[in-house]
N, C-alpha and C positions, 0 to 999 in steps of 0.2 A: 624695704618702704619706699615709694616714691611719688615726691609730689610736682604737680604740676600748677604752675599755675594758669587759671582758664580766665579770670576776669580783673583787669585794674581800675577800680576806679578812682582817680588820679585826684580829683575834685572833693569826693567823700572819705577818701581813705579809706577803702574798703577794698579786700583782695578775696576773690573765690578761688579755690583752690580744691582738685583732687589729690585728693591721699589714698595711694594703695597701699595696701596690708598690711590693717592698722586693729588694734583689741578692740574688742567690745570694750573690756576694761577704761582702754584709753579713749574709746569714745563716750561713755558716760563723763570722764572729766571733761570734754568736749560739748556736752551738754548747756550750757550757758549761753553758746554762742548759738549762729546759723548753723545750721544743717541742714542742706535741702533735699538730701538723697545718701540713702546708704541700702547697698548691695552688698551679699556676698561673696566670697569669691565663688565658682560656681561647681556646687558640687556635683556634677555629671563629673567633673575631675577625678575626683575622691575617687565616687563610685567604680570608677575603672581601672584603681588602682587594686594591685595584689595587697594580702593581708600586711599588716607593719608594725613591724613589735619595738621593743623601746629601744631595741639598738638602731632603727630606721631613723635619727635623725634627720640627716638631711633630706627626705621622703617628706616627711614630717612637714620638716620647713616651709617647703610647698605653699600648706597649708594655716601651719600655725604660729604662733608669733612662739620664738624659742628666747628661754629660760636658762638664766645660772645657775639657778637652782637644780638642781641631780633629780630631785625625787617627785618636784612638782614639774617638770618637762617632762618626767616618765606618765607622771598620771594624766597629763595632756593630750600623749600621745596615744594612752589607751582608752581616753576618753574618744579621741579623733578614730581612731580601729573602730569600737563599738558605733559611733555614728556611719562609719563607713560599709560597716555587715549591715545594718539596716536600711540602707538605702539599697543594697545589691539584695536584701531579700525581700526590697518593694513592702516591709512592714508598715499595717497604715499607723504609725506611732506618727505622734506629732514630733514632727522632725528638731522644730524650734529649740524644742527642750533637751535635744541628743547635742546641738554646737555647744560645743565649749568658748568659754570665753575667751580664751585666746584664738580660737579660729579665723582666719586674717578676713577682714573687709573692707570695701573702698568705702569712700564717704566725700562731699563735695558741701564741702566748708563754706560760709564767709566769715571773715573775721578782718573789722576795723582794727586801725595802727597800731594804737592802744592794746588790745590783746592781744597783737602781733609779737606786740613788745615782751608781753608776761611770756609770750609760749620761749620766745626766740630767748630769752634769758633764761630761762627754766634749768637748763645745765650747770649752771653755777651751783643748784641746791644742791646739794652731798644728796639729800634724802629718797634724790626722785628715781626709779627703776629707767634701767638702759632704752627700754623704748620711749620714755616721756624726755629722754635726752637724743635720741636719733630721730626723732621729732621737730624737734626743735634744732637739732643741725640741719637736716633736711629743708626743712621748713627757712631758714636763711639763705641757704643753696638755691631755694624756688623763687626764692625775690628779686624783683628788677634789682641788677647790680649797679644798674645809674640812680638807683635811688636807698641804697643801703642807707647811707647816711641818718636819714631819719630813722632808722632801726639804734645808731648807735647814738644818737643825741643824748637821749635818756639817762644814757649810761655812767654818763657824766654828773 
């Protein structure tokens, strides 16, 4: 996951970020915030790939978010392979229905300081998944160093 701070409205304490490599599952958790744009990682790249098996975790990780649950991860790779085959065959199916929830997407979203603090503190909760924890860490790193004290004030 990669995050870039695009806009810093210090007067209204709103920040616009480009988040690359996020799953649809996590995007749904961000729906309450201002999401300006959602795009998929290019399907053309997947279409050019060779056959993917459950042993191809490294190649699959270019397109999907990996999980520690082995069975779930294998099912996600199988779904990715089904999507790849459909793309290569130019089958006129509704491709959107075949895109796995964990297929990487890019979003541009706007968060105010209060909501940003929620996400950055999310890694303190034990029941959150790895992707949520990674999002909180990367958001913190993308936040301007000179303003990080704003994020830490409410922790006390």
